C-alpha positions as CSV (number, residue, x, y, z in Angstrom):
1,M,85.7,179.2,138.3
2,T,85.0,178.1,134.7
3,E,87.4,177.6,131.8
4,T,85.2,179.4,129.3
5,E,83.9,182.9,128.9
6,N,80.8,183.3,126.6
7,G,81.4,179.9,125.2
8,T,85.1,180.6,124.2
9,P,87.9,179.0,126.2
10,K,89.6,181.6,128.5
11,W,93.0,180.9,127.1
12,V,91.7,181.8,123.6
13,N,90.3,185.1,124.9
14,E,93.7,185.7,126.6
15,L,95.6,185.1,123.4
16,S,93.2,187.2,121.4
17,Q,93.4,190.1,123.8
18,K,97.2,190.1,124.0
19,Y,97.5,189.9,120.2
20,R,94.9,192.7,119.7
21,T,96.7,195.0,122.2
22,E,100.1,194.2,120.6
23,V,101.5,192.7,123.8
24,A,102.8,189.9,121.6
25,H,102.4,188.2,118.3
26,V,104.4,185.1,119.1
27,F,102.8,182.7,121.7
28,I,103.6,179.4,123.4
29,L,100.6,177.2,124.2
30,H,101.4,174.6,126.8
31,S,100.0,172.0,129.2
32,N,96.8,170.3,128.1
33,V,97.5,170.6,124.4
34,A,96.6,167.0,123.4
35,D,93.0,167.3,124.6
36,Y,89.7,168.3,122.9
37,V,89.3,172.1,123.0
38,D,85.6,171.9,122.7
39,H,83.6,168.6,122.6
40,T,84.9,167.4,119.3
41,N,87.9,169.4,118.0
42,D,91.5,168.8,119.0
43,L,93.8,171.8,119.2
44,R,95.0,171.8,115.6
45,S,91.4,171.5,114.3
46,Y,90.2,174.2,116.6
47,L,92.9,176.6,115.7
48,S,92.3,175.9,112.0
49,K,88.7,177.0,112.4
50,Y,89.4,179.9,114.8
51,L,92.0,181.4,112.5
52,A,90.2,180.6,109.2
53,G,90.0,184.4,108.4
54,R,93.8,184.4,107.9
55,E,94.7,184.4,104.2
56,I,97.5,181.9,104.6
57,M,97.8,179.5,107.6
58,A,100.6,176.9,107.8
59,F,101.5,174.2,110.2
60,Y,105.1,173.0,110.8
61,N,106.8,170.2,112.8
62,R,110.1,168.4,112.1
63,A,108.4,165.1,111.2
64,E,105.7,166.3,108.8
65,G,107.4,169.5,107.5
66,I,105.1,172.3,106.3
67,T,101.4,171.4,105.9
68,F,98.2,173.3,105.5
69,P,94.6,173.0,106.6
70,L,93.3,173.0,103.0
71,D,94.9,172.3,99.5
72,S,93.7,175.8,98.4
73,V,95.8,177.4,101.2
74,K,98.8,175.3,100.1
75,R,98.4,176.5,96.5
76,K,98.2,180.1,97.6
77,F,101.3,179.7,99.7
78,I,103.2,178.2,96.8
79,T,102.0,180.8,94.3
80,T,102.4,183.8,96.6
81,L,106.0,182.8,97.4
82,G,106.8,182.0,93.8
83,L,107.7,178.4,94.6
84,N,106.1,177.0,91.4
85,S,109.1,178.3,89.5
86,Q,112.2,176.3,90.3
87,A,114.4,179.0,89.0
88,R,113.3,181.4,91.8
89,D,114.3,179.1,94.6
90,P,117.6,177.3,94.2
91,A,117.2,175.3,97.4
92,L,113.9,173.9,96.3
93,Q,115.3,173.3,92.8
94,A,118.0,171.1,94.3
95,L,115.5,169.3,96.5
96,Y,113.2,168.8,93.5
97,S,116.0,167.2,91.5
98,A,116.9,164.9,94.4
99,T,113.4,163.5,94.5
100,R,113.7,162.5,90.8
101,G,110.7,164.3,89.5
102,E,108.3,164.3,92.4
103,S,105.6,167.0,91.8
104,E,107.0,170.3,92.9
105,E,103.6,171.4,94.2
106,T,103.7,168.7,96.9
107,L,107.4,169.3,97.6
108,L,108.2,171.4,100.7
109,P,111.2,171.1,102.9
110,R,111.0,169.4,106.3
111,D,114.3,170.2,107.9
112,P,114.3,173.5,109.9
113,G,117.4,174.8,108.0
114,S,115.3,175.0,104.8
115,A,111.8,175.3,106.2
116,L,112.2,178.2,108.6
117,P,113.6,180.6,106.0
118,L,110.7,179.8,103.8
119,L,108.2,180.3,106.6
120,E,109.9,183.6,107.5
121,R,109.2,184.8,103.9
122,M,105.5,183.9,104.4
123,L,105.4,185.8,107.7
124,K,106.7,188.9,106.1
125,L,104.1,189.0,103.4
126,E,101.8,192.0,103.3
127,T,98.8,189.8,104.1
128,K,97.4,188.2,107.3
129,T,99.2,184.9,108.0
130,A,99.4,182.4,110.8
131,L,102.1,179.8,111.6
132,I,101.5,177.0,114.1
133,I,104.5,175.0,115.2
134,D,103.7,171.8,116.9
135,F,106.2,169.8,119.1
136,A,108.1,173.1,119.4
137,E,110.4,171.5,122.1
138,T,112.0,169.4,119.3
139,L,112.9,172.6,117.4
140,V,114.2,174.7,120.3
141,P,114.9,172.3,123.2
142,E,115.8,173.5,126.7
143,G,119.6,173.2,127.4
144,D,122.8,175.2,127.7
145,M,123.5,177.0,124.5
146,S,126.9,175.4,124.2
147,F,125.2,171.9,124.1
148,L,122.6,172.7,121.5
149,S,123.3,171.5,117.9
150,P,124.1,174.2,115.3
151,Q,120.6,173.6,113.8
152,D,118.9,174.1,117.2
153,R,120.8,177.3,117.8
154,E,119.8,178.5,114.3
155,S,116.2,177.7,115.0
156,L,116.3,179.6,118.3
157,I,117.7,182.7,116.5
158,F,114.9,182.5,114.0
159,L,112.2,182.5,116.6
160,Q,113.8,185.2,118.7
161,R,114.1,187.4,115.6
162,W,110.4,186.8,114.6
163,A,109.3,188.0,118.1
164,R,111.0,191.3,117.6
165,D,110.5,191.8,113.8
166,P,108.3,194.9,113.2
167,V,107.2,193.6,109.8
168,I,106.1,190.3,111.1
169,M,104.4,192.0,114.0
170,Q,102.1,193.9,111.6
171,N,100.1,191.0,110.1
172,S,101.4,187.7,111.4
173,L,100.6,185.4,114.3
174,V,103.0,182.6,115.4
175,I,101.9,179.9,117.9
176,L,104.3,177.4,119.4
177,I,102.8,174.3,121.0
178,T,104.4,172.2,123.6
179,R,103.1,169.9,126.4
180,T,105.6,171.1,129.0
181,L,106.7,174.7,129.0
182,T,110.1,174.0,130.6
183,D,111.0,171.8,127.6
184,I,111.2,175.0,125.5
185,H,114.5,176.9,125.6
186,E,114.6,179.4,128.4
187,A,115.5,182.2,126.1
188,L,112.0,182.0,124.6
189,R,110.4,182.0,128.1
190,A,112.3,185.0,129.4
191,A,110.3,188.2,130.0
192,S,112.5,190.0,127.6
193,S,111.7,187.6,124.7
194,R,108.4,189.3,123.8
195,I,106.9,185.9,123.6
196,E,103.9,185.2,125.8
197,A,103.3,181.7,127.3
198,I,99.6,180.7,127.8
199,E,98.5,177.6,129.7
200,I,95.7,175.4,128.4
201,P,94.4,174.0,131.6
202,L,92.8,170.6,132.3
203,P,89.0,170.9,132.2
204,D,87.4,172.1,135.4
205,F,84.2,170.7,136.9
206,E,81.8,172.7,134.6
207,A,83.8,171.7,131.5
208,R,83.9,168.0,132.5
209,L,80.2,168.1,133.2
210,S,79.4,169.7,129.9
211,Y,81.5,167.2,128.0
212,I,80.0,164.2,129.9
213,Q,76.5,165.5,129.2
214,F,77.4,165.9,125.5
215,T,78.8,162.4,125.2
216,H,75.8,161.0,127.0
217,E,73.5,162.5,124.3
218,E,75.8,161.6,121.4
219,K,76.8,158.0,122.5
220,E,74.0,156.6,124.7
221,N,75.4,153.0,124.2
222,L,78.5,154.0,126.2
223,D,76.5,155.5,129.1
224,L,77.5,154.8,132.6
225,D,75.1,154.0,135.4
226,I,76.1,157.1,137.3
227,E,74.9,160.6,137.5
228,P,76.7,163.1,135.3
229,K,77.5,165.4,138.2
230,E,79.0,162.5,140.2
231,F,81.0,161.4,137.1
232,A,82.3,164.9,136.7
233,R,83.3,165.1,140.3
234,L,85.1,161.7,140.3
235,T,87.1,162.6,137.1
236,A,88.7,165.7,138.5
237,G,92.3,165.9,137.2
238,L,91.5,164.1,134.0
239,S,91.3,165.5,130.5
240,K,88.3,165.0,128.1
241,I,90.2,162.4,126.2
242,H,90.8,160.5,129.5
243,I,87.1,160.7,130.3
244,E,86.4,159.3,126.8
245,D,88.8,156.5,127.7
246,V,86.9,155.7,130.9
247,R,83.6,155.5,129.0
248,L,85.0,153.2,126.4
249,R,86.4,150.9,129.0
250,A,83.1,150.9,130.8
251,K,81.5,149.3,127.8
252,E,83.8,146.2,128.2
253,E,84.3,146.1,131.9
254,K,81.6,144.2,133.8
255,T,83.3,143.3,137.1
256,L,83.6,146.8,138.6
257,S,81.0,149.3,139.5
258,P,81.2,152.6,137.6
259,R,82.6,154.4,140.7
260,E,85.3,151.7,141.2
261,L,86.2,151.7,137.5
262,I,86.6,155.5,137.4
263,Q,88.7,155.6,140.6
264,E,91.0,152.8,139.4
265,R,91.4,154.3,135.9
266,K,91.9,157.7,137.4
267,K,94.7,156.5,139.7
268,E,96.4,154.7,136.7
269,I,96.2,157.8,134.5
270,I,97.5,160.2,137.2
271,R,100.3,157.8,138.0
272,N,101.3,157.6,134.2
273,E,101.0,161.4,133.8
274,F,102.7,162.6,137.0
275,G,104.6,159.6,138.3
276,D,105.0,159.3,142.1
277,V,104.9,163.0,142.7
278,I,101.1,163.1,143.1
279,E,99.1,160.5,144.9
280,I,95.3,160.6,144.7
281,L,93.7,159.6,148.0
282,E,90.2,158.3,148.5
283,P,89.6,158.7,152.2
284,Q,87.6,155.9,153.6
285,F,86.2,157.6,156.8
286,G,85.5,160.9,158.3
287,F,85.4,162.4,161.8
288,E,83.4,159.5,163.1
289,N,86.5,157.4,163.1
290,I,88.8,160.0,164.6
291,G,89.0,159.9,168.4
292,G,89.4,163.1,170.4
293,N,90.4,166.4,168.8
294,T,86.9,167.8,169.3
295,K,88.2,171.4,169.2
296,L,90.1,170.8,166.0
297,K,87.1,169.1,164.4
298,N,85.0,172.2,165.2
299,F,87.7,174.5,163.8
300,F,87.8,172.7,160.4
301,Q,84.0,172.5,160.2
302,K,83.7,176.2,160.6
303,N,86.8,177.3,158.7
304,L,87.1,174.9,155.8
305,I,84.4,172.3,155.4
306,K,81.3,174.5,155.7
307,P,82.8,177.6,153.9
308,I,83.9,175.4,150.9
309,Q,80.5,173.8,150.7
310,E,78.7,177.2,150.9
311,G,81.1,179.1,148.8
312,N,82.3,181.4,151.6
313,L,85.9,181.2,150.4
314,R,87.3,184.2,152.2
315,R,87.2,182.2,155.5
316,V,89.2,179.3,154.1
317,P,92.9,179.4,155.0
318,M,95.4,179.3,152.2
319,G,97.2,176.6,154.2
320,V,97.4,174.9,157.5
321,L,100.5,173.7,159.3
322,L,99.9,170.7,161.5
323,L,102.4,170.6,164.3
324,G,103.1,168.1,167.0
325,P,104.8,164.7,167.8
326,P,104.6,161.8,165.4
327,G,101.7,159.5,165.9
328,C,99.2,162.2,166.9
329,G,97.1,161.8,163.8
330,K,98.0,164.8,161.6
331,T,97.8,163.1,158.2
332,I,94.9,160.9,158.9
333,F,93.0,163.9,160.4
334,M,93.4,165.9,157.1
335,Q,92.2,162.9,155.1
336,A,89.1,162.8,157.3
337,V,88.6,166.6,156.7
338,A,88.7,165.8,152.9
339,R,86.1,163.1,153.4
340,E,83.8,165.4,155.5
341,S,84.0,168.2,152.9
342,G,83.7,165.9,149.9
343,I,86.6,167.5,148.0
344,N,89.6,165.9,146.4
345,C,92.6,165.0,148.5
346,V,96.1,164.4,147.2
347,I,99.6,163.8,148.7
348,L,102.4,165.9,147.1
349,N,105.6,163.9,147.4
350,L,108.1,166.7,147.3
351,A,111.0,164.4,147.9
352,K,110.3,162.7,144.6
353,I,110.3,165.9,142.6
354,L,114.0,166.1,142.4
355,G,115.2,164.5,139.1
356,Q,118.7,163.4,138.0
357,Y,118.7,165.5,134.8
358,V,118.8,169.3,134.4
359,S,115.3,170.9,134.4
360,T,113.7,167.6,135.3
361,S,112.8,168.7,138.8
362,E,111.2,171.9,137.5
363,K,109.2,169.9,135.0
364,N,108.0,167.5,137.7
365,L,106.9,170.4,139.9
366,E,105.0,172.1,137.1
367,K,103.2,168.9,136.2
368,A,102.3,168.4,139.9
369,L,100.9,172.0,140.2
370,R,99.0,171.7,137.0
371,C,97.4,168.5,138.4
372,I,96.6,170.2,141.7
373,E,94.9,173.1,140.0
374,S,92.8,170.7,137.9
375,L,91.7,168.8,141.0
376,A,90.4,172.0,142.8
377,P,88.8,172.3,145.2
378,S,91.3,170.1,146.9
379,I,93.4,169.5,150.0
380,V,97.1,169.0,149.3
381,I,98.9,167.0,152.0
382,I,102.7,167.4,152.4
383,D,104.1,165.1,155.0
384,E,107.3,165.9,157.0
385,I,107.7,169.2,155.1
386,D,110.7,170.0,157.3
387,Q,112.6,167.1,155.7
388,S,111.3,167.1,152.2
389,F,111.3,170.8,151.3
390,Q,114.3,173.2,151.9
391,R,115.9,176.0,150.2
392,G,119.2,174.9,148.6
393,E,122.7,176.0,149.6
394,G,124.0,176.3,146.1
395,G,125.2,172.7,145.7
396,D,122.5,171.8,143.2
397,T,123.1,174.6,140.7
398,G,120.2,176.5,142.2
399,V,117.5,173.9,141.5
400,S,116.3,173.8,145.1
401,N,116.0,177.6,145.3
402,R,114.0,177.6,142.0
403,L,111.7,174.9,143.3
404,F,111.2,176.7,146.6
405,K,110.4,180.0,144.9
406,R,107.9,178.4,142.5
407,L,106.0,176.4,145.1
408,T,105.8,179.4,147.5
409,E,104.5,181.6,144.7
410,F,101.8,179.0,144.0
411,M,100.9,178.6,147.7
412,S,100.5,182.4,148.1
413,D,98.5,182.9,144.9
414,T,95.2,184.4,146.4
415,S,93.2,183.1,143.4
416,H,93.7,179.6,145.0
417,R,92.0,180.5,148.3
418,G,89.1,178.2,148.9
419,R,90.2,176.1,145.9
420,V,93.5,174.7,147.0
421,C,94.4,174.3,150.7
422,F,97.8,173.0,151.6
423,A,98.1,170.9,154.7
424,A,101.7,170.3,155.8
425,A,102.6,168.1,158.7
426,S,105.8,168.5,160.8
427,N,107.1,167.5,164.2
428,R,110.2,169.8,163.8
429,P,108.8,173.2,162.8
430,D,112.2,174.7,163.9
431,L,113.6,173.2,160.7
432,I,111.0,174.7,158.4
433,D,112.1,177.8,156.4
434,S,110.5,180.9,157.9
435,A,109.3,182.0,154.5
436,L,107.0,179.0,154.4
437,K,105.5,179.6,157.8
438,R,104.3,183.2,157.2
439,P,100.6,184.0,156.9
440,G,99.4,183.9,153.3
441,R,101.0,180.4,152.9
442,F,100.2,178.7,156.1
443,D,97.6,181.0,157.7
444,K,97.0,178.6,160.6
445,K,99.3,176.6,162.8
446,I,97.3,173.7,164.2
447,P,98.5,171.8,167.3
448,F,98.3,168.0,167.3
449,L,99.5,167.1,170.8
450,C,99.4,163.9,172.9
451,P,95.8,163.2,173.8
452,N,94.5,163.8,177.3
453,E,92.8,161.2,179.4
454,E,89.3,161.8,178.0
455,E,90.6,161.8,174.5
456,R,92.6,158.6,175.1
457,K,89.3,156.9,176.2
458,E,87.6,158.1,173.1
459,I,90.5,156.9,170.9
460,F,90.3,153.4,172.4
461,Q,86.6,153.2,171.6
462,T,87.1,154.6,168.1
463,M,89.9,152.2,167.2
464,F,87.8,149.2,168.0
465,T,85.0,150.6,165.8
466,R,87.4,151.6,162.9
467,Y,88.8,148.1,162.6
468,Q,85.5,146.4,163.4
469,I,87.1,144.4,166.2
470,P,84.5,142.8,168.5
471,F,85.1,143.3,172.2
472,S,83.5,142.5,175.6
473,V,82.6,145.3,178.0
474,L,85.9,147.1,178.8
475,D,86.7,149.8,181.3
476,F,88.0,152.4,178.8
477,S,88.5,154.9,181.6
478,N,90.9,152.6,183.3
479,L,92.7,152.1,180.0
480,A,92.9,155.9,179.5
481,R,94.5,156.3,182.9
482,R,97.1,153.6,182.3
483,T,98.2,155.1,179.0
484,Q,99.2,158.6,180.0
485,G,101.7,160.1,177.5
486,Y,100.7,157.6,174.8
487,T,100.0,159.0,171.3
488,G,97.0,158.0,169.2
489,A,99.2,155.7,167.0
490,E,100.5,153.9,170.1
491,I,96.9,153.3,171.3
492,E,96.1,152.0,167.9
493,S,99.0,149.5,168.2
494,I,97.6,148.3,171.6
495,V,94.1,147.7,170.1
496,L,95.5,145.8,167.1
497,K,97.8,143.7,169.4
498,S,94.8,142.8,171.7
499,W,93.0,141.4,168.7
500,E,96.1,139.5,167.6
501,V,96.3,137.9,171.1
502,A,92.6,137.1,171.1
503,E,92.7,135.4,167.7
504,D,95.8,133.4,168.6
505,E,93.8,132.0,171.5
506,G,90.8,131.2,169.3
507,K,88.6,133.9,170.8
508,K,85.8,135.7,168.8
509,Q,86.2,139.0,170.7
510,V,88.8,140.9,172.7
511,M,88.5,140.2,176.4
512,P,90.0,142.4,179.3
513,A,92.9,139.9,179.7
514,D,93.8,140.4,176.0
515,I,94.0,144.2,176.3
516,N,96.0,143.8,179.5
517,H,98.4,141.6,177.7
518,A,98.7,144.1,174.9
519,L,99.4,146.9,177.4
520,E,102.3,144.9,178.8
521,A,103.7,143.9,175.4
522,I,103.4,147.3,173.6
523,R,105.6,150.0,175.1
524,P,105.6,153.7,174.0
525,S,108.1,154.0,171.2
526,T,107.8,157.7,170.2
527,S,110.9,159.6,171.3
528,D,111.3,163.2,172.1
529,I,107.6,163.8,172.8
530,E,108.3,166.7,175.1
531,L,110.7,168.5,172.7
532,M,108.3,168.2,169.8
533,T,105.4,169.4,172.0
534,L,107.4,172.4,173.0
535,L,108.4,173.1,169.4
536,A,104.7,173.0,168.4
537,L,103.8,175.4,171.2
538,Q,106.5,177.8,170.2
539,N,105.0,178.1,166.7
540,I,101.3,178.2,167.5
541,D,99.9,181.7,167.1
542,D,96.3,181.2,168.1
543,K,95.5,180.2,171.7
544,D,91.9,179.3,170.8
545,L,93.3,176.2,169.0
546,L,95.2,174.9,172.1
547,P,93.8,172.4,174.6
548,E,93.1,174.1,178.0
549,A,96.0,172.5,179.7
550,Y,98.5,174.2,177.3
551,K,96.9,177.7,177.0
552,N,98.8,179.2,180.0
553,K,102.1,178.0,178.7
554,L,101.8,180.0,175.5
555,D,101.9,183.2,177.5
556,N,105.5,182.7,178.4
557,K,107.5,182.3,175.2
558,E,110.8,182.8,176.9
559,E,110.1,179.8,179.2
560,I,109.2,177.7,176.2
561,E,112.4,178.7,174.4
562,Q,114.6,177.9,177.4
563,A,112.9,174.5,177.8
564,I,113.5,173.8,174.1
565,Q,117.2,174.6,174.4
566,T,117.5,172.4,177.5
567,K,115.9,169.5,175.6
568,K,118.1,170.0,172.6
569,R,121.3,170.0,174.7
570,G,120.3,166.6,176.0
571,R,120.2,165.0,172.5
572,R,122.8,164.6,169.8
573,E,122.0,166.2,166.4
574,L,123.9,166.4,163.2
């Protein structure tokens, strides 16, 4: 997927096609509006060149007022509207008098109350005109109509009227620019408004690579000692301006390697742009440091890692739901999958999306989804989805319902198949909304159950290797037999405890006595293992993914349901 078609950005082609077919003549450009459109021009410069065929083109924002790309265009605007004669425009005449003789040719109103009527006259001329309004959210901010200022309400009416005016429709083009679409009043975003919103995305891999190669040729003194393709891969989620920032910092930074510099700066930028909602992960190990789970490793190799690497995207699931008791390695396993596949991996913190102000939550989610799309191909991890993401019950003015609807729409967008794979972990799938669990959102329900004896043996060996803990010859088979019912996380605790005991006694390696001490000291702490295992089995829909010991149980759903009810009656729940 590339962001250009025949050298022109896709969003430009979309705007042109919708204008040409008279779908709309008023547009909202949003998202990555502060970036370079090509390699050198920002959005304002690019639009000035792209719309140069228009006889009159004006820019407007509340701070600068009405401006123009060229003085000649400004003179034509003034002459055509008859503004060089004070007698023809009483409002300008009063403004001219107040400035005590400032040249009338440089004097144009800034406040919307005077500027918008003037711009409306321009739009109704029998000539091709274009108006570009920057920082549009300051003109028509989101909010309840009753809380808007009289000036904001008036501005909103102007824009709504422009979108429906048949005279303006004939020759004029109006473009509103805002960084966050939800900052614009919802009346202008409604389907009935006849205003089209078009997203300017963050640059994809091909766009980043092209920009990096361009800057390498133009600014060799800022070159990084790293291959352009690797640089482009590492900067997923960043704009071209951010990439330029990394290059400039690289000229001064001497203590970090290029890779470390990019990763540190990327995390800082993502944190500043998206807060705590998105967390970029850099997985440190792959399957070699994951004990057991051989069947699941094979599944992900065949259905996600290899298809993504080879471009066989039809086989990649839209999402995977990881089910089972806590401590069985659900989250760490998906990080290993990301490492094996070489694609980006992020954590989506749904609990941190909810904001304290109206529309803040929606803005946070939109920013997060924009970031996720720019990082594609990527794995998006949502931990404890049963607790962090629920449909609302009406007590939050519908915010939860809107967030739920928006995320589920994004998750089921088939254009994301093979580019964005959601991996949600839960030990209580009975609390997950059924709309989330359906195929097309979470195509596969993956069981992460307590390891069997052979897997526990492998986990012990893997943990010593992962943490680089030296040990003498140990009987791992005996350890596996003695830890029946333990989760992987509990085995990890035993290994770390054994090293703690060995170090306290001044030893250079873990001895059998140390591991025995750890076994006595560390007791299983995970509760409700059996209930959570049954809940996982109840939701698994593919027997091929189950360990052999559990396959027969899946044939009797009624028995599983009865066992779950028995377990639930034995515990207190709110």
